A tleap script that builds the chain and sets N, CA, C and O, in Angstrom:
source leaprc.protein.ff14SB
mol = sequence {
  NMET ASN THR GLY ILE GLN ARG SER SER ALA
  THR PRO PHE GLY ALA SER THR THR THR ALA
  PRO ALA GLY LYS LYS SER ALA GLY LYS GLU
  GLU PHE ARG LYS ASP PHE ALA LYS ILE CYS
  ILE ALA HIE ASN ILE PRO TYR VAL ALA GLN
  ALA SER VAL SER ASN LEU ILE ASP LEU THR
  ALA LYS ALA GLU LYS ALA SER CALA
}
set mol.1.N position { 26.944 -6.231 20.448 }
set mol.1.CA position { 25.881 -8.126 20.138 }
set mol.1.C position { 25.783 -7.631 19.096 }
set mol.1.O position { 26.108 -6.527 18.661 }
set mol.2.N position { 24.937 -9.168 18.340 }
set mol.2.CA position { 24.744 -9.504 17.676 }
set mol.2.C position { 24.179 -9.573 16.835 }
set mol.2.O position { 23.772 -8.470 16.469 }
set mol.3.N position { 23.693 -10.893 15.848 }
set mol.3.CA position { 22.652 -11.242 15.678 }
set mol.3.C position { 21.993 -12.240 16.548 }
set mol.3.O position { 20.915 -12.818 16.686 }
set mol.4.N position { 23.113 -12.160 17.040 }
set mol.4.CA position { 22.081 -13.512 17.553 }
set mol.4.C position { 22.863 -16.042 17.016 }
set mol.4.O position { 22.736 -17.126 17.585 }
set mol.5.N position { 23.450 -15.594 15.857 }
set mol.5.CA position { 23.747 -17.007 15.532 }
set mol.5.C position { 25.391 -16.605 14.714 }
set mol.5.O position { 25.880 -17.161 13.731 }
set mol.6.N position { 26.102 -15.166 15.745 }
set mol.6.CA position { 27.264 -14.987 15.046 }
set mol.6.C position { 28.500 -15.102 16.231 }
set mol.6.O position { 28.752 -13.929 16.507 }
set mol.7.N position { 29.288 -15.898 16.967 }
set mol.7.CA position { 30.704 -15.347 18.079 }
set mol.7.C position { 31.062 -14.680 18.503 }
set mol.7.O position { 31.996 -14.121 17.928 }
set mol.8.N position { 30.764 -14.320 19.453 }
set mol.8.CA position { 31.029 -13.721 19.974 }
set mol.8.C position { 32.100 -13.367 21.701 }
set mol.8.O position { 32.607 -14.214 22.436 }
set mol.9.N position { 32.109 -12.511 21.784 }
set mol.9.CA position { 33.047 -12.895 22.999 }
set mol.9.C position { 32.169 -13.627 25.317 }
set mol.9.O position { 32.622 -13.993 26.402 }
set mol.10.N position { 30.382 -13.283 24.418 }
set mol.10.CA position { 29.632 -13.272 24.975 }
set mol.10.C position { 29.587 -15.163 25.130 }
set mol.10.O position { 29.829 -16.011 25.990 }
set mol.11.N position { 29.150 -15.104 23.799 }
set mol.11.CA position { 28.241 -16.643 24.326 }
set mol.11.C position { 28.954 -17.865 24.558 }
set mol.11.O position { 30.098 -17.927 24.110 }
set mol.12.N position { 28.442 -18.933 25.232 }
set mol.12.CA position { 28.831 -18.738 25.720 }
set mol.12.C position { 30.151 -20.791 25.151 }
set mol.12.O position { 30.044 -21.340 24.054 }
set mol.13.N position { 30.661 -21.064 25.761 }
set mol.13.CA position { 31.674 -22.250 25.903 }
set mol.13.C position { 30.843 -23.155 24.581 }
set mol.13.O position { 29.633 -23.326 24.437 }
set mol.14.N position { 32.076 -23.673 23.653 }
set mol.14.CA position { 31.392 -25.170 22.963 }
set mol.14.C position { 30.175 -24.637 22.283 }
set mol.14.O position { 29.973 -25.333 21.288 }
set mol.15.N position { 29.134 -23.545 22.418 }
set mol.15.CA position { 27.861 -23.193 21.452 }
set mol.15.C position { 28.525 -23.262 20.012 }
set mol.15.O position { 29.653 -23.016 19.585 }
set mol.16.N position { 27.451 -23.662 19.501 }
set mol.16.CA position { 27.030 -23.339 17.637 }
set mol.16.C position { 26.681 -22.628 16.860 }
set mol.16.O position { 25.578 -22.734 16.324 }
set mol.17.N position { 27.967 -21.234 16.450 }
set mol.17.CA position { 27.576 -20.148 15.350 }
set mol.17.C position { 27.732 -20.289 14.741 }
set mol.17.O position { 28.414 -21.297 14.555 }
set mol.18.N position { 27.193 -19.231 13.266 }
set mol.18.CA position { 27.662 -19.708 11.789 }
set mol.18.C position { 28.891 -19.405 11.713 }
set mol.18.O position { 29.577 -19.941 10.843 }
set mol.19.N position { 29.763 -17.949 13.114 }
set mol.19.CA position { 31.174 -17.936 12.535 }
set mol.19.C position { 32.024 -18.782 13.924 }
set mol.19.O position { 33.147 -18.445 14.299 }
set mol.20.N position { 31.257 -19.864 14.522 }
set mol.20.CA position { 31.990 -20.642 15.439 }
set mol.20.C position { 31.204 -21.858 15.088 }
set mol.20.O position { 30.497 -22.219 16.029 }
set mol.21.N position { 31.065 -22.961 13.504 }
set mol.21.CA position { 29.979 -23.614 13.637 }
set mol.21.C position { 30.634 -25.539 14.851 }
set mol.21.O position { 31.731 -25.459 15.404 }
set mol.22.N position { 30.054 -26.494 14.967 }
set mol.22.CA position { 30.068 -27.508 15.500 }
set mol.22.C position { 30.328 -28.573 14.749 }
set mol.22.O position { 29.361 -29.319 14.594 }
set mol.23.N position { 31.873 -29.063 13.944 }
set mol.23.CA position { 31.084 -29.954 13.575 }
set mol.23.C position { 32.591 -31.564 13.575 }
set mol.23.O position { 32.776 -32.278 14.560 }
set mol.24.N position { 33.199 -31.672 12.542 }
set mol.24.CA position { 34.008 -32.772 12.995 }
set mol.24.C position { 35.794 -32.248 13.079 }
set mol.24.O position { 36.883 -32.650 13.486 }
set mol.25.N position { 35.104 -30.989 12.325 }
set mol.25.CA position { 36.742 -29.934 12.695 }
set mol.25.C position { 37.118 -29.495 13.751 }
set mol.25.O position { 38.227 -29.428 14.281 }
set mol.26.N position { 35.748 -29.077 14.153 }
set mol.26.CA position { 35.570 -27.884 15.985 }
set mol.26.C position { 34.327 -28.410 16.391 }
set mol.26.O position { 33.421 -29.035 15.840 }
set mol.27.N position { 34.569 -27.944 17.589 }
set mol.27.CA position { 33.572 -28.813 19.164 }
set mol.27.C position { 32.858 -27.303 18.996 }
set mol.27.O position { 31.809 -27.519 19.604 }
set mol.28.N position { 32.797 -26.258 18.662 }
set mol.28.CA position { 32.164 -24.959 18.238 }
set mol.28.C position { 33.266 -24.248 19.254 }
set mol.28.O position { 34.401 -24.646 19.517 }
set mol.29.N position { 32.639 -23.181 19.697 }
set mol.29.CA position { 33.700 -21.997 20.923 }
set mol.29.C position { 34.078 -22.674 21.255 }
set mol.29.O position { 33.756 -23.788 21.669 }
set mol.30.N position { 35.728 -21.562 21.029 }
set mol.30.CA position { 37.245 -23.133 22.139 }
set mol.30.C position { 37.199 -21.740 23.733 }
set mol.30.O position { 37.890 -21.830 24.747 }
set mol.31.N position { 36.281 -20.733 23.451 }
set mol.31.CA position { 36.750 -19.755 24.541 }
set mol.31.C position { 35.301 -19.572 25.490 }
set mol.31.O position { 34.123 -19.561 25.131 }
set mol.32.N position { 35.951 -19.430 26.909 }
set mol.32.CA position { 35.167 -19.588 27.684 }
set mol.32.C position { 35.046 -17.359 27.107 }
set mol.32.O position { 35.867 -16.479 26.844 }
set mol.33.N position { 33.269 -17.484 27.211 }
set mol.33.CA position { 32.406 -16.426 27.964 }
set mol.33.C position { 32.946 -16.030 28.826 }
set mol.33.O position { 33.594 -16.616 29.693 }
set mol.34.N position { 32.541 -14.033 28.535 }
set mol.34.CA position { 33.503 -13.560 29.321 }
set mol.34.C position { 32.291 -12.857 30.178 }
set mol.34.O position { 31.086 -12.863 29.926 }
set mol.35.N position { 32.843 -12.381 31.035 }
set mol.35.CA position { 31.589 -12.236 32.906 }
set mol.35.C position { 31.735 -10.910 32.317 }
set mol.35.O position { 32.782 -10.265 32.383 }
set mol.36.N position { 30.223 -10.343 31.495 }
set mol.36.CA position { 29.973 -8.665 31.558 }
set mol.36.C position { 29.570 -7.587 32.491 }
set mol.36.O position { 29.648 -6.364 32.603 }
set mol.37.N position { 29.113 -8.598 33.092 }
set mol.37.CA position { 29.340 -7.634 34.467 }
set mol.37.C position { 29.978 -7.687 35.373 }
set mol.37.O position { 29.258 -7.443 36.340 }
set mol.38.N position { 30.909 -7.861 35.652 }
set mol.38.CA position { 32.259 -7.735 36.407 }
set mol.38.C position { 33.298 -7.052 35.788 }
set mol.38.O position { 34.013 -6.505 36.627 }
set mol.39.N position { 33.611 -6.895 34.784 }
set mol.39.CA position { 34.419 -6.068 34.103 }
set mol.39.C position { 32.658 -4.709 33.300 }
set mol.39.O position { 32.281 -4.187 32.252 }
set mol.40.N position { 32.392 -4.795 34.280 }
set mol.40.CA position { 31.048 -3.584 34.666 }
set mol.40.C position { 31.535 -3.019 35.445 }
set mol.40.O position { 32.034 -1.904 35.287 }
set mol.41.N position { 31.513 -3.550 36.307 }
set mol.41.CA position { 31.971 -3.528 38.394 }
set mol.41.C position { 33.330 -2.744 37.757 }
set mol.41.O position { 33.632 -1.573 37.527 }
set mol.42.N position { 33.942 -4.002 37.613 }
set mol.42.CA position { 36.050 -3.477 36.997 }
set mol.42.C position { 36.400 -2.126 37.043 }
set mol.42.O position { 37.536 -1.676 37.193 }
set mol.43.N position { 35.214 -1.419 36.886 }
set mol.43.CA position { 35.049 -0.623 35.528 }
set mol.43.C position { 34.343 1.087 36.808 }
set mol.43.O position { 34.392 2.317 36.802 }
set mol.44.N position { 33.869 0.122 37.540 }
set mol.44.CA position { 33.561 1.233 38.925 }
set mol.44.C position { 31.942 2.308 38.059 }
set mol.44.O position { 31.710 3.508 38.210 }
set mol.45.N position { 30.968 1.068 37.043 }
set mol.45.CA position { 29.842 2.053 37.065 }
set mol.45.C position { 28.596 1.955 38.034 }
set mol.45.O position { 28.032 0.917 38.379 }
set mol.46.N position { 28.336 3.036 38.340 }
set mol.46.CA position { 27.846 2.294 39.617 }
set mol.46.C position { 26.530 2.155 39.694 }
set mol.46.O position { 26.036 2.574 40.740 }
set mol.47.N position { 25.437 1.462 38.508 }
set mol.47.CA position { 24.250 0.397 39.280 }
set mol.47.C position { 25.090 -1.012 37.541 }
set mol.47.O position { 25.143 -0.801 36.329 }
set mol.48.N position { 25.309 -1.617 37.953 }
set mol.48.CA position { 24.805 -2.881 37.070 }
set mol.48.C position { 23.581 -4.543 36.987 }
set mol.48.O position { 22.957 -5.450 37.538 }
set mol.49.N position { 23.965 -3.916 35.951 }
set mol.49.CA position { 22.214 -5.282 36.739 }
set mol.49.C position { 22.241 -5.516 35.002 }
set mol.49.O position { 22.561 -4.800 34.053 }
set mol.50.N position { 21.692 -7.000 35.159 }
set mol.50.CA position { 21.727 -8.439 33.622 }
set mol.50.C position { 20.184 -8.681 33.545 }
set mol.50.O position { 19.725 -9.417 34.418 }
set mol.51.N position { 19.375 -8.197 32.679 }
set mol.51.CA position { 17.472 -8.925 32.362 }
set mol.51.C position { 17.960 -9.281 31.806 }
set mol.51.O position { 19.148 -9.563 31.648 }
set mol.52.N position { 16.469 -9.407 31.017 }
set mol.52.CA position { 15.574 -10.717 29.892 }
set mol.52.C position { 14.713 -9.834 30.075 }
set mol.52.O position { 14.465 -9.145 31.064 }
set mol.53.N position { 14.256 -9.884 29.057 }
set mol.53.CA position { 12.758 -8.733 28.669 }
set mol.53.C position { 12.249 -10.487 29.161 }
set mol.53.O position { 11.569 -10.499 30.187 }
set mol.54.N position { 12.553 -12.042 28.457 }
set mol.54.CA position { 11.728 -12.823 28.731 }
set mol.54.C position { 10.543 -12.747 30.573 }
set mol.54.O position { 9.430 -13.163 30.897 }
set mol.55.N position { 11.746 -11.918 31.312 }
set mol.55.CA position { 11.072 -12.186 33.092 }
set mol.55.C position { 10.573 -10.718 32.593 }
set mol.55.O position { 11.176 -10.274 31.616 }
set mol.56.N position { 9.538 -9.913 33.154 }
set mol.56.CA position { 9.087 -8.596 32.641 }
set mol.56.C position { 9.558 -7.696 33.934 }
set mol.56.O position { 10.252 -6.682 34.009 }
set mol.57.N position { 8.993 -8.369 34.760 }
set mol.57.CA position { 8.672 -7.907 35.967 }
set mol.57.C position { 10.146 -7.429 36.141 }
set mol.57.O position { 10.337 -6.213 36.183 }
set mol.58.N position { 11.468 -8.497 36.273 }
set mol.58.CA position { 12.191 -7.866 37.230 }
set mol.58.C position { 13.119 -6.824 36.070 }
set mol.58.O position { 13.655 -5.737 36.285 }
set mol.59.N position { 13.054 -7.618 34.833 }
set mol.59.CA position { 13.450 -6.268 33.745 }
set mol.59.C position { 12.732 -4.499 33.779 }
set mol.59.O position { 13.011 -3.484 33.141 }
set mol.60.N position { 11.580 -4.846 35.003 }
set mol.60.CA position { 11.079 -2.622 35.002 }
set mol.60.C position { 12.177 -3.038 36.371 }
set mol.60.O position { 13.399 -3.086 36.232 }
set mol.61.N position { 11.582 -3.270 37.458 }
set mol.61.CA position { 12.392 -3.891 38.514 }
set mol.61.C position { 14.212 -2.486 38.289 }
set mol.61.O position { 14.329 -1.330 38.697 }
set mol.62.N position { 15.438 -3.553 37.338 }
set mol.62.CA position { 16.288 -3.090 36.941 }
set mol.62.C position { 15.288 -1.937 36.430 }
set mol.62.O position { 14.394 -1.621 37.215 }
set mol.63.N position { 15.355 -1.263 35.159 }
set mol.63.CA position { 15.199 -0.515 35.081 }
set mol.63.C position { 14.534 1.334 35.383 }
set mol.63.O position { 14.447 2.423 34.816 }
set mol.64.N position { 14.113 0.430 37.066 }
set mol.64.CA position { 13.559 1.729 37.205 }
set mol.64.C position { 14.420 2.405 38.991 }
set mol.64.O position { 14.153 3.350 39.734 }
set mol.65.N position { 15.243 1.550 39.013 }
set mol.65.CA position { 16.140 1.183 39.623 }
set mol.65.C position { 16.931 1.804 39.906 }
set mol.65.O position { 17.060 2.445 40.949 }
set mol.66.N position { 18.125 1.668 38.353 }
set mol.66.CA position { 18.802 2.162 36.913 }
set mol.66.C position { 18.891 3.653 36.914 }
set mol.66.O position { 19.911 4.276 37.208 }
set mol.67.N position { 17.551 4.271 36.503 }
set mol.67.CA position { 17.338 5.679 36.191 }
set mol.67.C position { 17.780 5.784 37.838 }
set mol.67.O position { 18.953 5.981 38.154 }
set mol.68.N position { 16.394 5.584 39.118 }
set mol.68.CA position { 16.862 6.346 40.069 }
set mol.68.C position { 18.961 7.002 40.650 }
set mol.68.O position { 19.130 7.745 41.617 }
savepdb mol mol.pdb
quit
């Protein structure tokens, strides 16, 4: 996790960040983002979900399922 303005492996392709700025020399991040859900599944984690606080109903349902 980062502050939201730094490049990470989760940053989408082409995104402009403070550590990978888009401009005349670069079009932004040059690698595609890693699919963390697939990585978690490959490691046999019992429950994998992607959620966002922007959809609290979905987040709550997934948190309840994870705790069960």
